[in-house]
N, C-alpha and C positions, 0 to 999 in steps of 0.2 A: 428666379428659382434656378438652383444649380443642379446639374445632372452628373452623378458620379459614374465615371466610365472605368471599368477594370483595365489595368495596364495591359493584360494579355489580349484584349480586343481593341486596342487603341487604333490600329490601322484601319479596321473595318468601320469604326465609329467615324473616322475622319471622312470616309467616302460617302457616308449617308447623312451626316449632320447638316443642319440648316446653316446658311451663311451667316444668319444673324447671331448664332450661338458659337461660331467658330472661335472667336477671340476669347470668349468666356471659358470654353472647353480647354483651350490651349493653356489658359492661366491655371485652371484646376489640375490639368495634367502635369504641369511643371511643379505645382505645389506638392502634389502627391509624390512626384519623382524626387523632389528635394528632401521630403520626409524619409523616403527610402534610402537616400544617399547619405543622410547624416550619420547613421551608425557606422557606415563605411569610413567616413572621414574622421570619426572619433578614434579609430584605431583598429587594426586587424585583430588584436587579441580579444577585445570585448565582443566583437562580431563572431569570432570563432567560438567563444563560449556559448553564445546564443545558438549557434548551429549544433554544437555538441549535445545540447539538451534535447535535440530532436532524434538523436541516435538511440536505439533500444539498449537497455542495460544488460548486464550479463545474465540476470535472472530471467530474461525473456527468451531463453533458448528454445522454448516450445512454440514461438510465433512462426507461422509459415513464412517462407522466403519471399513470396509475392506480397510486397507491402506497398502502401501508397507512397508516392515520392514525397519526401518532406518538402514543406513550403519553402525552405531555404534554397532548394534547387530550382525554383521557378526563376525565369529570366527577368532581371530588373529592366526598367525602361531603356537604359543606356546600352543594354545588351541586345534587346529586341530591335532597336533602331540604330545599332552600331554602324552598319555600313552607310546608312543614310546620313547619320550624323558625321561620319568621317568624310564622306564625299561633300556633304553640305558645308561643313566647316572649311574643308580644303578649297572648294570652288568659291564659296562666299568670301573667305578670307583673302583668297588670291584676287578675286574681282575687286574687293574693297581696296586692297593694297595697290591695284592699278588705277582704279577710277578716282578714288578720293583725293590723292595727292595731285592728280592732273587737274581735277576740278578746282581745288584750292589754288593751284598755280594760275589756272585760266581765269577764274572769277575773282579771286581774292588777292591776287598779286603775290602769292608765296614764291619765294625764290626757288630756283631749281635745286639748290643744295638742300634746303629745308624739306622740299617735297620728297627728295630721295631718302632723307633720313626718316621721314614719316612712313614712307613705303616700307623701309627696312624694319621699322618697329612693328608695323602692322603684320608683316610676315612673321616676325618673332612671336607675336601674340598668337597668331593663327597656329604656328608650329607648337607653341606651348599648350594650347587647348587640345590640339590633336594628340600630343604626348600624354597629357593627363587622361584623356579618353582612352588611349591605348593602355595606360597603366591600370585604369579601373577595370578594363576588360581582362587584362592578364591576371590581376588580383582575384577577380571573380572566378576565373578558370582555375587558378591555383587552389582557392578555397574549396571549390567543388571537388577537385581531385583529392584534396586532403580529407574531406568528409567521406569520400568513397574509400580512401585508404584506411581511415579509422574504422569505418564500418566493416571492411574486410578483415582488419586486424582483430576486431572484437568478435567477428564471426569465427575467425580461426581460433581465438582463445576459447570461445564457447565450444567449438568442436573438440579442441584439445582437452578441455575440462570434461566434456562428455566422454571422450575416449579414456581419460584418466579414471573417471568414475567407473566406466565399464571394466577397465583393467583391474581396478581395486576390487570390484565385486567378483571378478573372475579369480583374483588371487585369494580373496577371503573364502570363496566357495571351494577352491582347490585345497586351501589350508584346512577347512573343516572336513573335507573328504579324507585328508590324510589323518586328521584327528580321529575320525570314526574308525578308520582302518587300524590305527595304532591301538585304540582301546580294545578292539577285537583281538589284536595280537597278544594282549596281556592275558587273555584266556586260553591261549594256545598251549598244548601239552609240551611242546619243545621249549626248553629254556632259552635257546638261542633266539627263537622268534619272540619270546616274551622280552628278552633283553633288547632286541631291536625296537620293540614297541616303546620301551622306556626311553631310549635315546631319541626316538622320533618325537615323543611327547615333550621331552625337555627342550628339543630344538624348536618345537612349535611355540613354546612359551617365550623363547628368545625372539622369535619372529614377531609375535604379538607385541612384545615390549618395544621393539625397534620400529614398529609400524607408525610412522608419523602422520598417516592419514586419519588416525583416530585421536581422540582426546586422551590425556593421561589416565583419566578415570576409566574410559572404555578399554584401554590397553590392559590396565590392571585387572579389570573385570574378566576379560577374556583369558588372561594368564592364570587367574585364580581358579577358573573352571578346570583348567588342565591340572593345576596343582592339586585340586581336590580329588581328581581321579587317581593321581599318583599316591596320594595319602590313603585313599580308599583301598588301593591295592595293598599298601602296608598293613592296613587294618583287617584285611580279609584273612580268614583262617587258613591254615595249611595242615591237613589232617595227618600227614605222615610224621609230623614232628612229635606227635604223641607217642609214637612207637620208637623214637630214637633211643631212649634210655634202655629199653628192652633189647634193642639191637646191639648196643655196646656191651651188654653183659653176656650175650650169647656167643658161644664159640662154634664156628661153622667148620665142619670136618669134611663134608663131601663136596667134591669139585662140581658135580652137576647141580647141587643146590646153590653154590656160589655164582654159577653162570646163569642160573634161571632168571628170566625177566621179572619174576614175582618174588625173588629171594630178598631177604632183609638187606643184603648188600646193595641191591638195585635200589631199594627204598632209600638207603643212606646216600647213595649218589644223587638221587632226586632232591633230597634235603639239602645237600651241599650246593646243587645247582640253584635251588630256590634261594638259598642264603646269598649267593652271588648276585642274583637278580635284585633282591631287596636291598642289599648293601649298595648296589650300583645307583639306586634311586637316591640314597643318602649322599653318596659321593658326588652325584650331579648337583644336588642341592648345595653341598658344601662349596662347590666351585663358584657359585653365583650369589652368595650372600656376603655379609660383612666379614672383613678380615683385617688383621693388623698390617699397617704399611710396611713394605719391605725395607725402607730406609729409616723410618721412624717407628720403632717397635711399640711406642705408646699411642700412636695415632690410629684410629679406627677408620677404615675406608669402607663405605657402604657399597653393597653389591646391587646388581640389577634385580635380584629377588628379595631384597631386604624388606619390602613392604608387604610381602605375602604372609599368610597365616598357614601353619603346617599342623594339621589336626591328626594326631596319632592316638587319639583317645581309644582305650580298650584294645590296643594292638597287642599282638603276640610277637615278641621280639626274641629271636633265637639265633642272633648273629652279632658279630662285633661292630661297635660304633665308635671305635677308638680313632684318635687323631683326625677328627673332623671339625668343621665349623658348622654349628647349627644355630638357627635364629627363630625366635617366636615359635618354639616347638612345644607342643602340648602332648605329653605322655601320660596324662592323668588316667588312672585306672588301667594302665597297661600291665601286661604280664610278661616278665622276662623269664623264659623257660630254660635258658642256659645261663652261663656266667655273663653278667652284664658288664661289658667292657667299654668304658668311656674314658680310658686313660689318655690324657693329652688332648681331649676334646675341649673346644671352646664354645660356650653358649653365649651368643649375642641375643639380646632381647630376653624376655622372661623364659625360664626353663621350668616347666610345670610337670612334676612327677607326683602330684597329690594322689593319694589312695592307690598308688602303683603297688605291684606285688613282685618282689624279687625272690624267685624260688631258689636261686643259686647265689654264689658270691657276687657282690656288686663292687666293681672296681671304678672308683672315681679319683684315684690318686693323680695328682698333677692336672686335674681338670680345672678349668677357669670358668666361673660364672660371672659374666659382665653385667648382668641385670638380676632381677629377683629370682631366687631359687626356691621353689615351692615343693617340699617333700611332706606336706601335711597329711597325716593319716596313712603314710606309706608303711609297708610291711617288708622288712628285710629278714628272710628266713635263714640266711647264712651270713657270713662276715660282710660287713659294710666297710669298705676301705676308702677313706677320704683323705689319706695322708697327703700333705703338701697341696691340697686343693686350695683355691683362692676364690673367695666370695666377695665380689665388689659391692654388692648391695644386700638388701635384707634376705635372710635365709630362714625359711620356715621348716621346722621339724616337729611341730606341735602334734601331739597324739600319735607320733610315729612309734612303731614297734621294732626294736632291734633284737631279734631272737638269738643272734649270735654276737660275736665280737663287733663292737663299733669302734672304729679306729679313726680319730680325728687329730692325730699328732701332727704338730707343726702347721696346722691350718690357720689361715688368716681370715678373721671375720671383722672387716673394718666397719661394717654397719650393724644394725640390730640383728640379733640372733634369737630365735624362738625354739626352745626345747620344752616348753611348758606342756606338761601332761605326757611327755614321752616315756616310753618303757624300755629299759635296757635289761634284757634277760641275762646277758652274759657281760663280760668285762667291757667297760667303756674307757677308752683312752683319749684324753684331751691334753696329753703332756706337751708342754711348750707351745701350745696354741695361743693365739692372740685374739682377744675378744674386745669388741666395742661395748655396746649395751647388750647384755645377755639375760635371757629369761629361761630359768629352769624350774619355775614354780610348779609344784605338784608332780614333778617327774619322779620316776621310780627306778632306782638302780638295784637290781636283784643281786648282781655280783659286784666285784670290786670296781671302784671308780677312781681313775687316775687323772689328776690335774697338776701334776708335778711341773713346776716352772712356768705354769700358764700365767698370762698377763691379762688382767681385766682393766681395760683403759677407762671404762665408764661403769655405771651402776651394774652390779651383778645381783640377780634375784634368784636365790635358792630357797625361797620361802615354801614351807610345807613339802619339801623334797624328802623322799624316803630312801635312805642308804641302808640296804639290807646287809651289805658286807663292808669291808674296810674301804674307807675313802681317804685319798691322799691329796692334800693341798700343799705339800711340802715345797717351799721356795716359791710359791705362787705370789703374785703381786696384785693387790687390789688398790687401784689408784683413787677410786671414788667409793661412795657408799655401797656397802655390801649387806644383803639381807638374807640371813639364815633363819628368820623367825619361824617357829613351829616346825622346823625340820626335825627329822628323826634319824639318829645315827645308831644303827643296831650293833655295829661292830666298831672297831677303833676309828677315831676321827683324828687324822694326822694333819695338824696345821704347823708343824715345826718349820722354822725359818721362813714362814710366810710373812709378808709385809702388807700392812693395812694403812694406807695413807689418808683414810677418811673414816667415817663412822662404820662400825661393824655391829650388826644387830643379831644377837643370839637369844633374844627373848622368846621363851616358850619352846626352846629346843630341848630334845630329849637325847641324852648321851647314855646308851645302854652298855657301852664299854668305855674304856679309858679315852679321855680327851687329851690330846698331846699338843700343847702350845709351846713346847720347848724352843727357845731362841726365836720365838715369833716377835714381831715388832709392830706395835701400834704407834705410829709416829706422831700423831696429833692428839687423839683422844683415846681413852681406854674403851674396850668393847662394852656393849650394853648386855647385861644378863638378866635384868629385872626392871619392871616399871610398875608404878603405883597409880591406880585410878583415883584421881582427886575427888571425884564425886562419891564413889562407893568405897574408897579405901581398900579396894581389892588389889592384891599384888599378883602380877603375872611374871613368872620367873622361869629360869632354866632349871631343868631337872638332870641331876647326875646320878648314875647308878651307884648303889653302895657296893663297891667292889670287895671281893674276898681278899684276905691278906696275901694269898698266893698269886694274885693277878697284878699286873702292872698298874700302878696308881695313876690318877689324873696328874698331868704335869703342867704347871702354870709358871715355869721358870722362864721369864721373859728375856728378850735381848736387853743388853745393858742400856741401850739408847731408847728403849720402848717406854711408853706410858705404862705405869704399873697397873696390875689387876688387884683390886682390893680384896684380899682373901679373908674368909671367916671360918668359923667352926660350926659343923652340924653333926648331930649324932643320930644314929639309927641302928636298932638291934644291938645296942650296947657298944657300938664302935663309933669313934669320932673321925671325921674327915675334914681336910682343908679344901674348901671350894669357895668360889666368889661369894661375897656378901650378898645376902638376899636370895640366893639360889637354894634349892632343896635337894635332899637325897630321896631315893625311892628304892623299894625292894622289888626286883624284877619278878619274884615269885608271887607277888601279891596282885597280879593282874586279875581284875574282875570282868569276865566276858560280858556279863549282863550290863554292868555300869559303864563298860568300856573305859576303865581307868584303873590306876594303881591305888590300892587301899592303904598301904603302909608307906607313908611319906613323912619325912622329917620336918621340923620347924625350919624356917629360913635361917641360913647361916648367919651367925652373929660375928661382928668384927673381932679380930684377934687383939689381945693385949699386946702392948709394945714389947713387954718382956718375953711373952710367948713367941712373938714374931722374931725377936732377936735370937732366941734359943733355937727356933726352927731354922733360921738362916745359918746359925753356927753348926747345927747338926748336918746341914747339907754341905 
């Protein structure tokens, strides 16, 4: 039976063990010692990895400092008996080196030279054993020191992380304290204090964005909270602005009234101060969002605030927003109480003005919309000036009301454009504008509509449009299919010198005054003025008014390179007219309000005889 004796109590065991078990215990002790020594002999690195596993991780920062000493720091057997082993190997090796050669010389007849050599080798072996033992002791000590150093380093790192966390919490607490104070400043009566609050809040957004202790999502969340407060300030009402127009109309005569703190001039000063504060918010936003590269004018450089949303819904705007950069801005249902000035402003991201109300002139000339521009349902009470504006993507003006002049001259619409259902109460100018795919279906033009020199690069839809006054498409270019089906031209329709490079659909159109196609060019196919339903044999055709002799006649004199329009003869009220074959004449005085149609309509125009056509050409 073998008795296992712990290495730490080996010395006491030897003094109390029975003589009969001494040899057996010594064998077990050496075997255990060899097993402990093997990891050491396999290499310092693998051993060190085993000891590192015993050191607490960084997450154990809350463990008390008084910890149990790791097992790796317990003394192995060669350390516990180092002095004894050192003395024993030294004395034993020396004694053997002296005695053994002498005995071999004395009893075995070894020569003196050989005995000297043997003694020397025995001393070498003894010295080597002592050296190995010393190296093991030194290695153990170094590893113990290394473990302590690593533990100290990790403890220092834990302390540093804790200090860093405490510092971060302190910084965040101080930042939130400044945020609370800045929000309170926005409610201060003094404009300078309010302005200081604006700059503090914008600076805090920058600090949150640059705070690397937080994730990107957390930084944006903190920044958006402050942005929301700035936008809420823009949306907040300002009561004095309602009195502004009255102030401007009144003439102040008495000095004491002008200097009174409650006088209209004092109110006007407050309005101007508030305009500066609110304009400053937009100016700070403009500095931090996308912009064009200084060296490459076509390259967009995103700003630190480009991922934020700016909610100005239902705001009251009474200050200029010209020459700014705005991004992801939502002005839907906003009211512009003074002239809306966006001249030179660049909108990155969607620009939302849906259902906004412009009570004064709206200036968007030289404005650039880099993303979707949404003016759906917007109301322009006075002139809407979009001259030379640039729309990079889809533009929506559906159901929009232009109560005054709408000026879109020289505007570039490279993407889809929607004016379907729009209402133009005054003149509409689209001269020399460039359209991609345009939709004007069911739009209503109360006054003159100008499309002189306009270019329609893709399909143009004017179906069911109502032109109450003269419309001018002179020199316009239609490169793809054009749809005027069921449109209504109440006054003169001028298509002179227009170019149609694809199909032109005029089926169901009503011309209540003269239609002028003088020098127009249909380069590929003639226009469509009628169509027959194959199933019902019902004919849908264009209607031309029966003009009195004193009025300017319909003009179908095409350009010499144009596809011809096949003309025919139709009679109404005893008079004959030359109109496209299959189309009809109508008497404008025969409108039946109950039936909602004209009751006196001619038969479809019949083709002209060759002789008549030749005579007509000769007379012309």
